[in-house]
VOGU-876724 format. One record per residue: x negated, y, z of N, C-alpha, C in turn; residue in three letters; residue number from 1. Coordinates in steps of 0.2 Angstrom, whole numbers. Atoms other than C-alpha are relative to their C-alpha. Layout:
N
<pt n_xx="X" n_yy="Y" n_zz="Z" ca_xx="X" ca_yy="Y" ca_zz="Z" c_xx="X" c_yy="Y" c_zz="Z" code="ALA" pos="NUM"/>
...
//
This chain:
166
<pt n_xx="6" n_yy="-1" n_zz="4" ca_xx="723" ca_yy="312" ca_zz="82" c_xx="2" c_yy="4" c_zz="-6" code="MET" pos="1"/>
<pt n_xx="-1" n_yy="-4" n_zz="6" ca_xx="721" ca_yy="323" ca_zz="67" c_xx="-1" c_yy="-4" c_zz="-6" code="THR" pos="2"/>
<pt n_xx="0" n_yy="3" n_zz="6" ca_xx="721" ca_yy="318" ca_zz="49" c_xx="-7" c_yy="-3" c_zz="-2" code="GLY" pos="3"/>
<pt n_xx="7" n_yy="3" n_zz="2" ca_xx="707" ca_yy="310" ca_zz="38" c_xx="-3" c_yy="5" c_zz="-5" code="SER" pos="4"/>
<pt n_xx="4" n_yy="-3" n_zz="5" ca_xx="693" ca_yy="317" ca_zz="27" c_xx="-3" c_yy="-4" c_zz="-5" code="ALA" pos="5"/>
<pt n_xx="3" n_yy="4" n_zz="5" ca_xx="686" ca_yy="311" ca_zz="11" c_xx="-7" c_yy="1" c_zz="-1" code="ARG" pos="6"/>
<pt n_xx="7" n_yy="-1" n_zz="2" ca_xx="668" ca_yy="308" ca_zz="7" c_xx="-1" c_yy="-2" c_zz="-7" code="MET" pos="7"/>
<pt n_xx="1" n_yy="2" n_zz="7" ca_xx="660" ca_yy="306" ca_zz="-10" c_xx="1" c_yy="-8" c_zz="0" code="SER" pos="8"/>
<pt n_xx="-2" n_yy="7" n_zz="1" ca_xx="665" ca_yy="289" ca_zz="-17" c_xx="6" c_yy="-2" c_zz="3" code="GLY" pos="9"/>
<pt n_xx="-7" n_yy="3" n_zz="-3" ca_xx="678" ca_yy="279" ca_zz="-7" c_xx="0" c_yy="1" c_zz="7" code="THR" pos="10"/>
<pt n_xx="0" n_yy="-1" n_zz="-8" ca_xx="673" ca_yy="283" ca_zz="11" c_xx="5" c_yy="5" c_zz="2" code="THR" pos="11"/>
<pt n_xx="-5" n_yy="-5" n_zz="-3" ca_xx="687" ca_yy="290" ca_zz="21" c_xx="-1" c_yy="0" c_zz="8" code="THR" pos="12"/>
<pt n_xx="0" n_yy="0" n_zz="-7" ca_xx="686" ca_yy="296" ca_zz="39" c_xx="7" c_yy="2" c_zz="2" code="VAL" pos="13"/>
<pt n_xx="-7" n_yy="-1" n_zz="-2" ca_xx="702" ca_yy="294" ca_zz="48" c_xx="0" c_yy="-3" c_zz="7" code="ARG" pos="14"/>
<pt n_xx="-1" n_yy="3" n_zz="-7" ca_xx="709" ca_yy="289" ca_zz="66" c_xx="0" c_yy="-7" c_zz="-1" code="PRO" pos="15"/>
<pt n_xx="0" n_yy="7" n_zz="0" ca_xx="707" ca_yy="271" ca_zz="70" c_xx="7" c_yy="-2" c_zz="0" code="MET" pos="16"/>
<pt n_xx="-6" n_yy="4" n_zz="0" ca_xx="721" ca_yy="259" ca_zz="67" c_xx="-1" c_yy="-7" c_zz="3" code="GLN" pos="17"/>
<pt n_xx="1" n_yy="6" n_zz="-3" ca_xx="725" ca_yy="243" ca_zz="75" c_xx="-3" c_yy="-6" c_zz="-4" code="GLN" pos="18"/>
<pt n_xx="3" n_yy="5" n_zz="4" ca_xx="720" ca_yy="233" ca_zz="60" c_xx="-8" c_yy="1" c_zz="0" code="ALA" pos="19"/>
<pt n_xx="7" n_yy="-1" n_zz="-1" ca_xx="702" ca_yy="240" ca_zz="63" c_xx="-3" c_yy="-3" c_zz="5" code="ASP" pos="20"/>
<pt n_xx="2" n_yy="2" n_zz="-6" ca_xx="700" ca_yy="231" ca_zz="79" c_xx="-7" c_yy="-4" c_zz="-1" code="THR" pos="21"/>
<pt n_xx="5" n_yy="5" n_zz="1" ca_xx="688" ca_yy="217" ca_zz="72" c_xx="-7" c_yy="4" c_zz="-2" code="ALA" pos="22"/>
<pt n_xx="5" n_yy="-4" n_zz="2" ca_xx="677" ca_yy="230" ca_zz="63" c_xx="-3" c_yy="5" c_zz="5" code="GLU" pos="23"/>
<pt n_xx="2" n_yy="-4" n_zz="-6" ca_xx="677" ca_yy="242" ca_zz="78" c_xx="-4" c_yy="-4" c_zz="5" code="LEU" pos="24"/>
<pt n_xx="4" n_yy="4" n_zz="-5" ca_xx="671" ca_yy="228" ca_zz="89" c_xx="-7" c_yy="-1" c_zz="-3" code="LEU" pos="25"/>
<pt n_xx="6" n_yy="1" n_zz="3" ca_xx="657" ca_yy="224" ca_zz="77" c_xx="-5" c_yy="7" c_zz="0" code="ARG" pos="26"/>
<pt n_xx="4" n_yy="-6" n_zz="-1" ca_xx="651" ca_yy="243" ca_zz="77" c_xx="-1" c_yy="1" c_zz="7" code="LEU" pos="27"/>
<pt n_xx="1" n_yy="-1" n_zz="-7" ca_xx="653" ca_yy="244" ca_zz="96" c_xx="-6" c_yy="-5" c_zz="2" code="MET" pos="28"/>
<pt n_xx="5" n_yy="5" n_zz="-2" ca_xx="642" ca_yy="228" ca_zz="98" c_xx="-7" c_yy="3" c_zz="-3" code="GLN" pos="29"/>
<pt n_xx="6" n_yy="-3" n_zz="3" ca_xx="629" ca_yy="237" ca_zz="86" c_xx="-3" c_yy="5" c_zz="5" code="GLY" pos="30"/>
<pt n_xx="2" n_yy="-5" n_zz="-4" ca_xx="628" ca_yy="252" ca_zz="97" c_xx="-2" c_yy="-2" c_zz="7" code="ILE" pos="31"/>
<pt n_xx="2" n_yy="2" n_zz="-7" ca_xx="628" ca_yy="243" ca_zz="114" c_xx="-7" c_yy="-4" c_zz="-1" code="VAL" pos="32"/>
<pt n_xx="6" n_yy="4" n_zz="1" ca_xx="614" ca_yy="231" ca_zz="107" c_xx="-6" c_yy="5" c_zz="-1" code="THR" pos="33"/>
<pt n_xx="5" n_yy="-5" n_zz="2" ca_xx="604" ca_yy="246" ca_zz="101" c_xx="-2" c_yy="4" c_zz="7" code="TYR" pos="34"/>
<pt n_xx="1" n_yy="-4" n_zz="-6" ca_xx="606" ca_yy="257" ca_zz="117" c_xx="-2" c_yy="-4" c_zz="6" code="GLU" pos="35"/>
<pt n_xx="1" n_yy="3" n_zz="-7" ca_xx="606" ca_yy="244" ca_zz="131" c_xx="-3" c_yy="-7" c_zz="-1" code="MET" pos="36"/>
<pt n_xx="3" n_yy="7" n_zz="1" ca_xx="600" ca_yy="227" ca_zz="123" c_xx="3" c_yy="-5" c_zz="5" code="GLY" pos="37"/>
<pt n_xx="-4" n_yy="5" n_zz="-5" ca_xx="613" ca_yy="219" ca_zz="135" c_xx="5" c_yy="-4" c_zz="-3" code="THR" pos="38"/>
<pt n_xx="-6" n_yy="4" n_zz="2" ca_xx="626" ca_yy="206" ca_zz="133" c_xx="6" c_yy="4" c_zz="-2" code="GLU" pos="39"/>
<pt n_xx="-6" n_yy="-4" n_zz="2" ca_xx="641" ca_yy="213" ca_zz="124" c_xx="6" c_yy="-4" c_zz="2" code="PHE" pos="40"/>
<pt n_xx="-5" n_yy="4" n_zz="-3" ca_xx="657" ca_yy="208" ca_zz="133" c_xx="7" c_yy="2" c_zz="-2" code="SER" pos="41"/>
<pt n_xx="-6" n_yy="-2" n_zz="2" ca_xx="671" ca_yy="218" ca_zz="125" c_xx="3" c_yy="-5" c_zz="-5" code="LEU" pos="42"/>
<pt n_xx="-3" n_yy="4" n_zz="5" ca_xx="684" ca_yy="208" ca_zz="115" c_xx="5" c_yy="4" c_zz="-4" code="THR" pos="43"/>
<pt n_xx="-5" n_yy="-3" n_zz="4" ca_xx="697" ca_yy="212" ca_zz="102" c_xx="6" c_yy="1" c_zz="5" code="GLU" pos="44"/>
<pt n_xx="-5" n_yy="0" n_zz="-5" ca_xx="710" ca_yy="209" ca_zz="116" c_xx="-1" c_yy="7" c_zz="4" code="ALA" pos="45"/>
<pt n_xx="2" n_yy="-6" n_zz="-4" ca_xx="701" ca_yy="223" ca_zz="126" c_xx="2" c_yy="6" c_zz="-4" code="ASP" pos="46"/>
<pt n_xx="-1" n_yy="-6" n_zz="4" ca_xx="701" ca_yy="235" ca_zz="112" c_xx="8" c_yy="1" c_zz="-1" code="LEU" pos="47"/>
<pt n_xx="-8" n_yy="-1" n_zz="1" ca_xx="720" ca_yy="232" ca_zz="108" c_xx="3" c_yy="2" c_zz="6" code="GLU" pos="48"/>
<pt n_xx="-3" n_yy="-2" n_zz="-6" ca_xx="724" ca_yy="234" ca_zz="126" c_xx="-1" c_yy="7" c_zz="2" code="ARG" pos="49"/>
<pt n_xx="2" n_yy="-7" n_zz="-2" ca_xx="715" ca_yy="250" ca_zz="130" c_xx="0" c_yy="5" c_zz="-5" code="TRP" pos="50"/>
<pt n_xx="0" n_yy="-5" n_zz="5" ca_xx="715" ca_yy="258" ca_zz="113" c_xx="6" c_yy="2" c_zz="-3" code="GLY" pos="51"/>
<pt n_xx="-7" n_yy="-1" n_zz="4" ca_xx="733" ca_yy="256" ca_zz="107" c_xx="5" c_yy="0" c_zz="5" code="PHE" pos="52"/>
<pt n_xx="-6" n_yy="1" n_zz="-5" ca_xx="750" ca_yy="257" ca_zz="115" c_xx="2" c_yy="7" c_zz="2" code="GLY" pos="53"/>
<pt n_xx="-3" n_yy="-6" n_zz="-2" ca_xx="759" ca_yy="271" ca_zz="124" c_xx="-5" c_yy="5" c_zz="3" code="PRO" pos="54"/>
<pt n_xx="5" n_yy="-4" n_zz="-4" ca_xx="744" ca_yy="278" ca_zz="134" c_xx="-7" c_yy="-3" c_zz="-1" code="GLN" pos="55"/>
<pt n_xx="7" n_yy="3" n_zz="1" ca_xx="728" ca_yy="273" ca_zz="126" c_xx="-5" c_yy="4" c_zz="4" code="PRO" pos="56"/>
<pt n_xx="6" n_yy="-3" n_zz="-4" ca_xx="712" ca_yy="276" ca_zz="136" c_xx="-5" c_yy="3" c_zz="-4" code="LEU" pos="57"/>
<pt n_xx="5" n_yy="-3" n_zz="4" ca_xx="701" ca_yy="280" ca_zz="121" c_xx="3" c_yy="0" c_zz="-7" code="PHE" pos="58"/>
<pt n_xx="-2" n_yy="0" n_zz="7" ca_xx="703" ca_yy="284" ca_zz="103" c_xx="-7" c_yy="0" c_zz="-4" code="GLY" pos="59"/>
<pt n_xx="6" n_yy="1" n_zz="4" ca_xx="691" ca_yy="283" ca_zz="88" c_xx="2" c_yy="3" c_zz="-7" code="ALA" pos="60"/>
<pt n_xx="0" n_yy="-1" n_zz="7" ca_xx="688" ca_yy="290" ca_zz="71" c_xx="-5" c_yy="-5" c_zz="-3" code="PHE" pos="61"/>
<pt n_xx="3" n_yy="5" n_zz="4" ca_xx="682" ca_yy="278" ca_zz="58" c_xx="-2" c_yy="2" c_zz="-7" code="VAL" pos="62"/>
<pt n_xx="2" n_yy="-1" n_zz="7" ca_xx="672" ca_yy="279" ca_zz="42" c_xx="2" c_yy="-6" c_zz="-4" code="ALA" pos="63"/>
<pt n_xx="-2" n_yy="6" n_zz="4" ca_xx="680" ca_yy="267" ca_zz="30" c_xx="-3" c_yy="0" c_zz="-7" code="GLU" pos="64"/>
<pt n_xx="3" n_yy="0" n_zz="7" ca_xx="670" ca_yy="262" ca_zz="15" c_xx="5" c_yy="-3" c_zz="-5" code="LEU" pos="65"/>
<pt n_xx="-5" n_yy="3" n_zz="4" ca_xx="684" ca_yy="251" ca_zz="8" c_xx="5" c_yy="-4" c_zz="4" code="SER" pos="66"/>
<pt n_xx="-5" n_yy="3" n_zz="-5" ca_xx="699" ca_yy="242" ca_zz="15" c_xx="-3" c_yy="-5" c_zz="4" code="PRO" pos="67"/>
<pt n_xx="2" n_yy="5" n_zz="-5" ca_xx="694" ca_yy="233" ca_zz="31" c_xx="-7" c_yy="0" c_zz="1" code="GLY" pos="68"/>
<pt n_xx="7" n_yy="0" n_zz="-1" ca_xx="676" ca_yy="238" ca_zz="30" c_xx="-2" c_yy="7" c_zz="2" code="VAL" pos="69"/>
<pt n_xx="1" n_yy="-7" n_zz="-3" ca_xx="670" ca_yy="252" ca_zz="42" c_xx="-8" c_yy="1" c_zz="0" code="LEU" pos="70"/>
<pt n_xx="7" n_yy="-2" n_zz="0" ca_xx="653" ca_yy="261" ca_zz="40" c_xx="-2" c_yy="3" c_zz="7" code="ALA" pos="71"/>
<pt n_xx="2" n_yy="-3" n_zz="-7" ca_xx="654" ca_yy="270" ca_zz="57" c_xx="6" c_yy="2" c_zz="4" code="GLY" pos="72"/>
<pt n_xx="-5" n_yy="-1" n_zz="-4" ca_xx="664" ca_yy="276" ca_zz="71" c_xx="-2" c_yy="6" c_zz="5" code="MET" pos="73"/>
<pt n_xx="1" n_yy="-5" n_zz="-6" ca_xx="666" ca_yy="291" ca_zz="84" c_xx="5" c_yy="-2" c_zz="5" code="ALA" pos="74"/>
<pt n_xx="-5" n_yy="2" n_zz="-6" ca_xx="674" ca_yy="284" ca_zz="100" c_xx="0" c_yy="5" c_zz="5" code="VAL" pos="75"/>
<pt n_xx="-1" n_yy="-6" n_zz="-5" ca_xx="681" ca_yy="297" ca_zz="112" c_xx="5" c_yy="-2" c_zz="5" code="HIS" pos="76"/>
<pt n_xx="-5" n_yy="1" n_zz="-6" ca_xx="690" ca_yy="298" ca_zz="128" c_xx="1" c_yy="7" c_zz="3" code="TYR" pos="77"/>
<pt n_xx="0" n_yy="-6" n_zz="-3" ca_xx="696" ca_yy="312" ca_zz="139" c_xx="0" c_yy="-1" c_zz="8" code="VAL" pos="78"/>
<pt n_xx="0" n_yy="-1" n_zz="-7" ca_xx="692" ca_yy="316" ca_zz="157" c_xx="5" c_yy="5" c_zz="2" code="ILE" pos="79"/>
<pt n_xx="-6" n_yy="-4" n_zz="-1" ca_xx="708" ca_yy="322" ca_zz="163" c_xx="0" c_yy="7" c_zz="4" code="PRO" pos="80"/>
<pt n_xx="0" n_yy="-6" n_zz="-4" ca_xx="703" ca_yy="335" ca_zz="175" c_xx="-7" c_yy="2" c_zz="2" code="PHE" pos="81"/>
<pt n_xx="7" n_yy="-3" n_zz="-1" ca_xx="687" ca_yy="346" ca_zz="177" c_xx="1" c_yy="6" c_zz="5" code="MET" pos="82"/>
<pt n_xx="0" n_yy="-6" n_zz="-5" ca_xx="682" ca_yy="361" ca_zz="188" c_xx="4" c_yy="6" c_zz="-2" code="HIS" pos="83"/>
<pt n_xx="-4" n_yy="-6" n_zz="2" ca_xx="692" ca_yy="373" ca_zz="177" c_xx="7" c_yy="-2" c_zz="-1" code="ASN" pos="84"/>
<pt n_xx="-7" n_yy="2" n_zz="1" ca_xx="708" ca_yy="363" ca_zz="178" c_xx="2" c_yy="-2" c_zz="-7" code="ALA" pos="85"/>
<pt n_xx="-1" n_yy="2" n_zz="7" ca_xx="706" ca_yy="358" ca_zz="160" c_xx="-3" c_yy="-7" c_zz="-1" code="ARG" pos="86"/>
<pt n_xx="3" n_yy="6" n_zz="2" ca_xx="703" ca_yy="341" ca_zz="152" c_xx="-7" c_yy="1" c_zz="-4" code="PRO" pos="87"/>
<pt n_xx="6" n_yy="0" n_zz="3" ca_xx="686" ca_yy="337" ca_zz="145" c_xx="-1" c_yy="-6" c_zz="-5" code="LEU" pos="88"/>
<pt n_xx="0" n_yy="5" n_zz="5" ca_xx="684" ca_yy="328" ca_zz="128" c_xx="-7" c_yy="-3" c_zz="0" code="LEU" pos="89"/>
<pt n_xx="7" n_yy="3" n_zz="0" ca_xx="669" ca_yy="316" ca_zz="128" c_xx="0" c_yy="-5" c_zz="-6" code="MET" pos="90"/>
<pt n_xx="2" n_yy="5" n_zz="5" ca_xx="661" ca_yy="307" ca_zz="114" c_xx="-3" c_yy="-6" c_zz="3" code="LEU" pos="91"/>
<pt n_xx="3" n_yy="5" n_zz="-3" ca_xx="657" ca_yy="290" ca_zz="120" c_xx="-5" c_yy="-3" c_zz="-5" code="LYS" pos="92"/>
<pt n_xx="5" n_yy="3" n_zz="4" ca_xx="649" ca_yy="283" ca_zz="105" c_xx="1" c_yy="3" c_zz="-7" code="TRP" pos="93"/>
<pt n_xx="0" n_yy="-1" n_zz="7" ca_xx="644" ca_yy="289" ca_zz="88" c_xx="-5" c_yy="-5" c_zz="-3" code="LEU" pos="94"/>
<pt n_xx="5" n_yy="5" n_zz="3" ca_xx="637" ca_yy="275" ca_zz="77" c_xx="2" c_yy="-1" c_zz="-7" code="TYR" pos="95"/>
<pt n_xx="0" n_yy="1" n_zz="7" ca_xx="634" ca_yy="273" ca_zz="59" c_xx="-4" c_yy="-6" c_zz="-2" code="VAL" pos="96"/>
<pt n_xx="3" n_yy="6" n_zz="2" ca_xx="629" ca_yy="256" ca_zz="51" c_xx="-7" c_yy="2" c_zz="-2" code="ASP" pos="97"/>
<pt n_xx="6" n_yy="-2" n_zz="2" ca_xx="610" ca_yy="257" ca_zz="48" c_xx="-1" c_yy="0" c_zz="-8" code="PRO" pos="98"/>
<pt n_xx="0" n_yy="0" n_zz="8" ca_xx="612" ca_yy="253" ca_zz="29" c_xx="4" c_yy="6" c_zz="-3" code="GLN" pos="99"/>
<pt n_xx="-4" n_yy="-5" n_zz="2" ca_xx="624" ca_yy="268" ca_zz="28" c_xx="-3" c_yy="7" c_zz="2" code="THR" pos="100"/>
<pt n_xx="2" n_yy="-6" n_zz="-3" ca_xx="614" ca_yy="281" ca_zz="38" c_xx="-3" c_yy="4" c_zz="-6" code="ARG" pos="101"/>
<pt n_xx="3" n_yy="-5" n_zz="4" ca_xx="608" ca_yy="297" ca_zz="29" c_xx="5" c_yy="1" c_zz="-6" code="GLY" pos="102"/>
<pt n_xx="-5" n_yy="-2" n_zz="6" ca_xx="624" ca_yy="297" ca_zz="17" c_xx="5" c_yy="5" c_zz="2" code="SER" pos="103"/>
<pt n_xx="-5" n_yy="-5" n_zz="-2" ca_xx="634" ca_yy="310" ca_zz="27" c_xx="5" c_yy="-3" c_zz="5" code="GLY" pos="104"/>
<pt n_xx="-6" n_yy="3" n_zz="-4" ca_xx="645" ca_yy="298" ca_zz="37" c_xx="0" c_yy="3" c_zz="7" code="VAL" pos="105"/>
<pt n_xx="0" n_yy="-3" n_zz="-7" ca_xx="639" ca_yy="304" ca_zz="54" c_xx="2" c_yy="7" c_zz="0" code="GLY" pos="106"/>
<pt n_xx="-2" n_yy="-7" n_zz="1" ca_xx="642" ca_yy="322" ca_zz="49" c_xx="7" c_yy="0" c_zz="0" code="ARG" pos="107"/>
<pt n_xx="-7" n_yy="0" n_zz="1" ca_xx="659" ca_yy="318" ca_zz="43" c_xx="4" c_yy="-2" c_zz="7" code="LEU" pos="108"/>
<pt n_xx="-3" n_yy="3" n_zz="-7" ca_xx="663" ca_yy="308" ca_zz="60" c_xx="0" c_yy="6" c_zz="5" code="LEU" pos="109"/>
<pt n_xx="0" n_yy="-5" n_zz="-5" ca_xx="657" ca_yy="323" ca_zz="70" c_xx="5" c_yy="6" c_zz="-2" code="MET" pos="110"/>
<pt n_xx="-5" n_yy="-5" n_zz="2" ca_xx="668" ca_yy="335" ca_zz="59" c_xx="7" c_yy="-2" c_zz="2" code="ARG" pos="111"/>
<pt n_xx="-7" n_yy="3" n_zz="-2" ca_xx="683" ca_yy="324" ca_zz="63" c_xx="0" c_yy="1" c_zz="8" code="ALA" pos="112"/>
<pt n_xx="0" n_yy="-1" n_zz="-8" ca_xx="678" ca_yy="325" ca_zz="82" c_xx="1" c_yy="8" c_zz="1" code="MET" pos="113"/>
<pt n_xx="-1" n_yy="-7" n_zz="-1" ca_xx="677" ca_yy="344" ca_zz="80" c_xx="7" c_yy="3" c_zz="-1" code="ALA" pos="114"/>
<pt n_xx="-7" n_yy="-2" n_zz="2" ca_xx="694" ca_yy="346" ca_zz="72" c_xx="4" c_yy="-3" c_zz="5" code="ARG" pos="115"/>
<pt n_xx="-4" n_yy="3" n_zz="-5" ca_xx="701" ca_yy="334" ca_zz="84" c_xx="0" c_yy="4" c_zz="7" code="HIS" pos="116"/>
<pt n_xx="1" n_yy="-5" n_zz="-6" ca_xx="694" ca_yy="345" ca_zz="99" c_xx="4" c_yy="6" c_zz="-1" code="ALA" pos="117"/>
<pt n_xx="-3" n_yy="-7" n_zz="1" ca_xx="701" ca_yy="361" ca_zz="91" c_xx="8" c_yy="-2" c_zz="1" code="GLN" pos="118"/>
<pt n_xx="-7" n_yy="1" n_zz="0" ca_xx="718" ca_yy="353" ca_zz="88" c_xx="3" c_yy="-2" c_zz="7" code="ALA" pos="119"/>
<pt n_xx="-2" n_yy="1" n_zz="-7" ca_xx="719" ca_yy="347" ca_zz="106" c_xx="-1" c_yy="5" c_zz="5" code="GLN" pos="120"/>
<pt n_xx="1" n_yy="-6" n_zz="-4" ca_xx="714" ca_yy="364" ca_zz="113" c_xx="-6" c_yy="0" c_zz="4" code="GLY" pos="121"/>
<pt n_xx="6" n_yy="0" n_zz="-3" ca_xx="697" ca_yy="359" ca_zz="118" c_xx="-5" c_yy="6" c_zz="-3" code="HIS" pos="122"/>
<pt n_xx="5" n_yy="-5" n_zz="2" ca_xx="683" ca_yy="373" ca_zz="117" c_xx="-6" c_yy="-3" c_zz="-2" code="LYS" pos="123"/>
<pt n_xx="7" n_yy="3" n_zz="1" ca_xx="669" ca_yy="360" ca_zz="116" c_xx="2" c_yy="-8" c_zz="1" code="SER" pos="124"/>
<pt n_xx="0" n_yy="7" n_zz="-2" ca_xx="666" ca_yy="341" ca_zz="118" c_xx="-7" c_yy="-1" c_zz="1" code="PHE" pos="125"/>
<pt n_xx="6" n_yy="1" n_zz="-2" ca_xx="651" ca_yy="333" ca_zz="125" c_xx="-1" c_yy="-8" c_zz="0" code="CYS" pos="126"/>
<pt n_xx="2" n_yy="7" n_zz="0" ca_xx="641" ca_yy="316" ca_zz="126" c_xx="-6" c_yy="-1" c_zz="3" code="TRP" pos="127"/>
<pt n_xx="6" n_yy="2" n_zz="-3" ca_xx="627" ca_yy="307" ca_zz="133" c_xx="-5" c_yy="-3" c_zz="-6" code="PHE" pos="128"/>
<pt n_xx="5" n_yy="2" n_zz="5" ca_xx="611" ca_yy="303" ca_zz="123" c_xx="-6" c_yy="-3" c_zz="3" code="LEU" pos="129"/>
<pt n_xx="7" n_yy="3" n_zz="-2" ca_xx="596" ca_yy="291" ca_zz="126" c_xx="-5" c_yy="6" c_zz="-1" code="LEU" pos="130"/>
<pt n_xx="6" n_yy="-5" n_zz="1" ca_xx="581" ca_yy="302" ca_zz="130" c_xx="-5" c_yy="-1" c_zz="-5" code="LYS" pos="131"/>
<pt n_xx="5" n_yy="1" n_zz="5" ca_xx="570" ca_yy="294" ca_zz="118" c_xx="3" c_yy="-1" c_zz="-7" code="ASP" pos="132"/>
<pt n_xx="-3" n_yy="1" n_zz="7" ca_xx="582" ca_yy="293" ca_zz="103" c_xx="-1" c_yy="7" c_zz="-4" code="ASN" pos="133"/>
<pt n_xx="2" n_yy="-6" n_zz="4" ca_xx="573" ca_yy="307" ca_zz="93" c_xx="5" c_yy="1" c_zz="-7" code="ARG" pos="134"/>
<pt n_xx="-4" n_yy="-2" n_zz="6" ca_xx="583" ca_yy="304" ca_zz="77" c_xx="7" c_yy="2" c_zz="1" code="PRO" pos="135"/>
<pt n_xx="-7" n_yy="-2" n_zz="-2" ca_xx="600" ca_yy="306" ca_zz="86" c_xx="-1" c_yy="7" c_zz="2" code="ALA" pos="136"/>
<pt n_xx="1" n_yy="-7" n_zz="-2" ca_xx="593" ca_yy="322" ca_zz="94" c_xx="-1" c_yy="5" c_zz="-6" code="GLN" pos="137"/>
<pt n_xx="1" n_yy="-4" n_zz="6" ca_xx="587" ca_yy="329" ca_zz="78" c_xx="7" c_yy="1" c_zz="-4" code="ASP" pos="138"/>
<pt n_xx="-6" n_yy="-1" n_zz="3" ca_xx="604" ca_yy="325" ca_zz="70" c_xx="5" c_yy="5" c_zz="3" code="PHE" pos="139"/>
<pt n_xx="-4" n_yy="-4" n_zz="-4" ca_xx="614" ca_yy="333" ca_zz="84" c_xx="-2" c_yy="7" c_zz="0" code="TYR" pos="140"/>
<pt n_xx="2" n_yy="-6" n_zz="0" ca_xx="603" ca_yy="348" ca_zz="84" c_xx="2" c_yy="3" c_zz="-7" code="ARG" pos="141"/>
<pt n_xx="-2" n_yy="-3" n_zz="6" ca_xx="606" ca_yy="350" ca_zz="65" c_xx="7" c_yy="2" c_zz="-1" code="SER" pos="142"/>
<pt n_xx="-7" n_yy="-2" n_zz="0" ca_xx="625" ca_yy="352" ca_zz="69" c_xx="1" c_yy="6" c_zz="5" code="LEU" pos="143"/>
<pt n_xx="-1" n_yy="-6" n_zz="-5" ca_xx="621" ca_yy="366" ca_zz="82" c_xx="1" c_yy="-2" c_zz="7" code="GLY" pos="144"/>
<pt n_xx="0" n_yy="2" n_zz="-7" ca_xx="622" ca_yy="355" ca_zz="97" c_xx="-6" c_yy="1" c_zz="4" code="ALA" pos="145"/>
<pt n_xx="6" n_yy="-1" n_zz="-5" ca_xx="610" ca_yy="357" ca_zz="112" c_xx="1" c_yy="-4" c_zz="6" code="GLN" pos="146"/>
<pt n_xx="-1" n_yy="4" n_zz="-6" ca_xx="606" ca_yy="347" ca_zz="127" c_xx="2" c_yy="5" c_zz="6" code="PRO" pos="147"/>
<pt n_xx="-2" n_yy="-4" n_zz="-6" ca_xx="613" ca_yy="353" ca_zz="144" c_xx="-6" c_yy="-1" c_zz="5" code="ASP" pos="148"/>
<pt n_xx="5" n_yy="0" n_zz="-5" ca_xx="598" ca_yy="357" ca_zz="155" c_xx="2" c_yy="-1" c_zz="7" code="ALA" pos="149"/>
<pt n_xx="-2" n_yy="0" n_zz="-7" ca_xx="608" ca_yy="358" ca_zz="170" c_xx="2" c_yy="-7" c_zz="3" code="SER" pos="150"/>
<pt n_xx="-3" n_yy="6" n_zz="-2" ca_xx="614" ca_yy="340" ca_zz="171" c_xx="-4" c_yy="-6" c_zz="-2" code="TRP" pos="151"/>
<pt n_xx="3" n_yy="6" n_zz="2" ca_xx="606" ca_yy="323" ca_zz="172" c_xx="5" c_yy="-6" c_zz="2" code="ASP" pos="152"/>
<pt n_xx="-4" n_yy="6" n_zz="-1" ca_xx="615" ca_yy="306" ca_zz="171" c_xx="-2" c_yy="-4" c_zz="6" code="TYR" pos="153"/>
<pt n_xx="2" n_yy="5" n_zz="-6" ca_xx="615" ca_yy="296" ca_zz="187" c_xx="5" c_yy="-6" c_zz="0" code="TRP" pos="154"/>
<pt n_xx="-4" n_yy="6" n_zz="-1" ca_xx="621" ca_yy="279" ca_zz="191" c_xx="-2" c_yy="-4" c_zz="6" code="ASN" pos="155"/>
<pt n_xx="2" n_yy="4" n_zz="-6" ca_xx="622" ca_yy="268" ca_zz="206" c_xx="0" c_yy="-8" c_zz="-2" code="ILE" pos="156"/>
<pt n_xx="1" n_yy="7" n_zz="2" ca_xx="616" ca_yy="250" ca_zz="202" c_xx="4" c_yy="-5" c_zz="4" code="PRO" pos="157"/>
<pt n_xx="-4" n_yy="5" n_zz="-3" ca_xx="625" ca_yy="234" ca_zz="207" c_xx="-2" c_yy="-1" c_zz="7" code="THR" pos="158"/>
<pt n_xx="2" n_yy="2" n_zz="-7" ca_xx="614" ca_yy="230" ca_zz="222" c_xx="1" c_yy="6" c_zz="5" code="ALA" pos="159"/>
<pt n_xx="-1" n_yy="-6" n_zz="-4" ca_xx="615" ca_yy="248" ca_zz="229" c_xx="8" c_yy="1" c_zz="1" code="ALA" pos="160"/>
<pt n_xx="-7" n_yy="0" n_zz="-1" ca_xx="634" ca_yy="248" ca_zz="226" c_xx="2" c_yy="-4" c_zz="5" code="LEU" pos="161"/>
<pt n_xx="-2" n_yy="5" n_zz="-5" ca_xx="636" ca_yy="232" ca_zz="236" c_xx="-2" c_yy="3" c_zz="7" code="ALA" pos="162"/>
<pt n_xx="3" n_yy="-2" n_zz="-7" ca_xx="625" ca_yy="239" ca_zz="250" c_xx="4" c_yy="6" c_zz="2" code="ALA" pos="163"/>
<pt n_xx="-4" n_yy="-6" n_zz="-2" ca_xx="635" ca_yy="256" ca_zz="250" c_xx="7" c_yy="-2" c_zz="2" code="LEU" pos="164"/>
<pt n_xx="-7" n_yy="2" n_zz="-1" ca_xx="652" ca_yy="247" ca_zz="250" c_xx="0" c_yy="-4" c_zz="6" code="ALA" pos="165"/>
<pt n_xx="0" n_yy="4" n_zz="-6" ca_xx="647" ca_yy="235" ca_zz="264" c_xx="1" c_yy="4" c_zz="7" code="ALA" pos="166"/>
//
């Protein structure tokens, strides 16, 4: 991952560290509760297992307000192979604590993602967004992002999965 960026005051945007696990978990619970309203089941052990080590499955940039206190995160992962024989960088979650929104944290996290994408040789990166999340849509458009009209997100629910597998 690429380096850090400073924001006014003491906020720093930087790659996640293992010491951030508890705060990352708190932020992840915040976005999952907002987006899905479902039970949150990730644990610190899950994050340490999948986010750190010799071949992590995801990475994140964090906005640190003060030592040990995070205001936001941009969690990302790579789909290793696409139609053009190149990997695709995906933004899994961009989340800023509600009390910190509007202070530029989200923009700094997205800038960190853009710099990371360029450093890794990606020409773009993409993400999913709830269709009714107008504030997020407005924010992303302000960065120059646009929805991809060619694709819709599809999912096979548990009952259909079980029937298909049977």
